[in-house]
C-alpha positions in Angstrom: -7.6 -3.3 -15.5 -9.4 -6.6 -16.3 -7.0 -9.3 -17.4 -8.0 -11.1 -20.5 -4.9 -13.0 -21.6 -2.1 -14.9 -20.1 0.6 -12.5 -21.4 -0.9 -9.6 -19.4 -1.0 -11.8 -16.3 2.7 -12.7 -16.6 3.6 -9.1 -17.0 1.5 -8.1 -13.9 3.2 -10.9 -11.9 6.7 -9.7 -13.1 6.2 -6.0 -12.1 4.4 -7.2 -8.8 7.5 -9.2 -8.0 9.8 -6.4 -8.8 7.9 -4.0 -6.5 7.8 -6.6 -3.7 11.6 -7.1 -4.0 12.2 -3.4 -3.8 10.0 -3.1 -0.7 11.8 -6.1 0.9 15.3 -4.6 0.2 14.3 -1.3 1.7 12.7 -2.9 4.8 15.9 -4.9 5.4 18.1 -1.8 5.1 16.0 0.2 7.5 17.9 1.1 10.7 18.6 4.1 12.9 20.9 6.6 11.1 19.8 6.0 7.5 18.1 8.9 5.8 14.9 8.4 3.8 16.8 9.6 0.7 19.3 6.7 1.2 16.5 4.3 1.7 14.8 5.6 -1.5 17.9 5.1 -3.5 18.0 1.4 -2.5 14.5 1.0 -3.9 15.3 2.9 -7.0 18.3 0.6 -7.7 16.2 -2.5 -7.4 13.5 -1.1 -9.8 16.1 0.2 -12.3 18.2 -3.0 -12.4 15.0 -5.0 -13.1 14.1 -2.6 -16.0 11.2 -1.0 -14.1 10.3 2.7 -13.6 9.0 4.4 -10.5 5.2 5.0 -11.0 5.0 8.1 -8.8 7.7 9.8 -10.8 6.3 8.6 -14.1 2.7 9.4 -13.5 2.7 12.4 -11.1 6.3 13.8 -11.1 6.7 12.8 -7.5 10.1 13.9 -6.1 11.3 10.4 -5.3 11.3 6.8 -6.6 9.2 5.7 -3.6 7.0 7.2 -0.9 8.5 7.0 2.6 6.4 8.3 5.5 7.6 8.5 9.1 5.5 8.6 12.3 3.0 11.4 12.0 3.3 11.2 8.2 1.1 8.4 6.9 1.2 8.6 3.1 3.2 10.1 0.2 6.2 11.2 2.3 9.0 12.7 0.2 12.4 11.0 0.6 15.0 13.5 1.8 17.4 14.3 4.6 15.2 13.0 7.5 17.2 10.6 9.6 15.5 7.4 10.9 15.5 7.1 14.6 15.1 4.1 17.0 11.4 3.9 17.8 10.2 5.4 14.5 7.2 3.9 12.6 8.0 3.9 8.9 5.7 3.3 6.0 7.2 2.5 2.6 5.1 2.5 -0.5 6.5 1.1 -3.8 4.8 1.3 -7.1 6.3 0.9 -10.5 5.8 0.2 -14.2 7.4 -2.3 -16.7 6.3 -3.0 -20.2 3.1 -0.9 -19.8 1.9 -2.7 -16.7 1.8 -1.3 -13.1 1.8 -2.7 -9.6 1.7 -1.3 -6.2 2.6 -2.5 -2.7 3.5 -1.1 0.7 4.1 -1.9 4.3 4.9 -0.3 7.7 8.0 -1.1 9.6 8.6 -0.4 13.3 12.2 0.5 14.1 13.1 -1.2 17.4 12.7 -0.6 20.3 9.0 0.2 20.0 6.1 -0.3 22.5 4.0 -3.4 22.6 1.1 -1.4 21.3 3.0 -0.4 18.2 4.1 -4.0 17.6 0.5 -5.0 17.9 -0.7 -2.3 15.6 1.7 -3.5 12.9 0.7 -7.1 13.3 -2.9 -6.1 13.1 -2.5 -3.8 10.2 -1.2 -6.7 8.2 -4.1 -8.9 9.4 -6.6 -6.2 8.4 -5.2 -6.2 4.9 -5.6 -10.0 4.6 -9.0 -9.9 6.1 -9.9 -7.6 3.1 -8.1 -9.8 0.6 -10.0 -12.9 1.7 -13.1 -11.2 0.4 -11.8 -11.1 -3.2 -13.7 -13.4 -5.6 -16.0 -13.0 -8.6 -19.5 -11.6 -8.1 -18.7 -10.6 -4.5 -19.7 -7.0 -3.7 -16.7 -4.6 -3.6 -18.2 -3.4 -0.3 -17.4 -6.7 1.3 -13.8 -5.6 1.6 -14.5 -2.6 3.5 -17.1 -4.2 5.6 -14.8 -7.0 6.7 -11.9 -4.6 7.5 -14.4 -2.4 9.4 -15.6 -5.3 11.5 -11.9 -6.3 12.2 -11.1 -2.7 13.2 -14.1 -2.3 15.5 -13.5 -5.6 17.3 -9.9 -4.7 17.9 -10.6 -1.2 18.9 -8.9 0.6 16.0 -10.0 3.4 13.7 -9.6 3.5 9.9 -8.6 6.4 7.8 -11.5 7.0 5.6 -10.2 9.3 2.8 -7.3 7.0 1.5 -8.9 4.3 -0.6 -7.7 1.3 -2.5 -7.8 1.6 -6.4 -7.8 -0.2 -9.7 -4.4 -0.6 -11.3 -2.8 -2.3 -14.3 -2.5 -0.1 -17.4 -1.9 2.9 -15.2 -1.2 3.5 -11.5 -4.8 4.6 -10.7 -7.7 3.4 -12.9 -11.1 1.7 -12.8 -12.4 0.5 -10.3 -11.6 3.8 -8.5 -11.9 4.6 -4.9 -12.5 1.2 -3.3 -13.2 1.9 0.4 -11.4 -0.1 3.0 -14.0 0.9 5.5 -17.8 0.3 5.5 -19.4 2.3 2.8 -23.1 1.8 2.3 -23.0 3.7 -1.0 -20.8 1.0 -2.7 -22.9 -1.0 -5.1 -20.3 -2.4 -7.5 -19.3 -6.0 -7.8 -16.0 -7.8 -8.4 -15.5 -9.5 -11.9 -13.2 -12.3 -12.9 -9.8 -10.8 -13.9 -10.3 -7.4 -12.2 -7.0 -5.9 -10.8 -6.9 -3.6 -7.8 -5.1 -2.9 -4.6 -6.2 -3.6 -1.0 -4.6 -1.2 1.4 -6.3 -0.3 4.7 -4.9 2.4 6.9 -5.4 1.1 10.4 -4.8 3.6 13.3 -4.9 4.1 17.0 -7.3 7.0 16.6 -6.9 8.7 13.2 -9.8 9.0 10.9 -8.6 11.2 8.2 -5.5 12.2 6.2 -4.7 15.8 5.9 -2.2 17.8 3.9 0.8 19.6 5.2 3.4 22.2 4.1 4.3 20.5 0.8 2.1 19.2 -2.2 2.5 15.6 -1.2 2.8 14.5 2.4 -0.3 13.4 4.2 -0.6 13.4 8.1 -3.0 11.5 10.4 -5.9 13.5 11.8 -6.1 13.4 14.7 -2.5 12.6 15.2 -2.1 8.9 16.1 0.1 6.0 15.1 -1.2 4.6 11.7 -0.1 1.7 9.5 -0.7 0.8 6.0 -0.2 -2.6 4.3 -0.9 -3.1 0.6 -0.9 -5.7 -2.1 -2.0 -5.7 -5.7 -4.5 -8.6 -6.3 -6.3 -10.2 -9.2 -9.9 -11.5 -8.8 -10.0 -15.2 -9.9 -12.4 -18.1 -9.6 -10.0 -19.6 -7.2 -10.0 -16.5 -4.9 -7.5 -13.7 -4.6 -4.3 -13.9 -6.6 -1.7 -11.7 -4.9 1.0 -10.6 -7.3 3.1 -8.4 -5.1 5.1 -11.1 -3.4 9.0 -11.2 -3.4 10.8 -13.8 -5.4 
């Protein structure tokens, strides 16, 4: 989506804030003993009380309000009976729609106690996302996002999952500009334009380079198996730089 009026911006900010509030509530409730289904119900309640609808359910008939991925699962995990344990690495991805506008956010949460390496991975995963976000401005090549994140990953001795990309969002969950690489992609020739809306969501890993399917139609796993984190914001390209709309409030 490309924003062209203040009303659409206000609606995008509203659904962005709702998604962020749901993510925050789920993160605060995360503790050993809770099931991923119970965690999902917390996110669903926040969305529904704010008048929003789960985007995965709405667009793809996903079997949950949110995606919750644990340890070897790195994306699109289905909420269910899995019990969170101490030491788990949990990714929560929240996307939703209200008044015809969509937003998308996500974060990875270590459940203490975890190793220093996992703590560092989580810290650096968030840093990698912001490295990409700082490249957002009109007339800048879209490739600048992946190039900057790739430099960060290489300098800090991480790998990037290279088949899970960022994407345009706004009127639908996935739209133009499609498949925005968060890794260096020499084929990328597009440029950012003022008002363009998309996500920035690198998957930073301690060795994985790919996401592969498993025994269901949704859950994706790291290949090779390695701790992997994802942090995600929805952002608007503006003359003043990146306008992040998925912040709690």
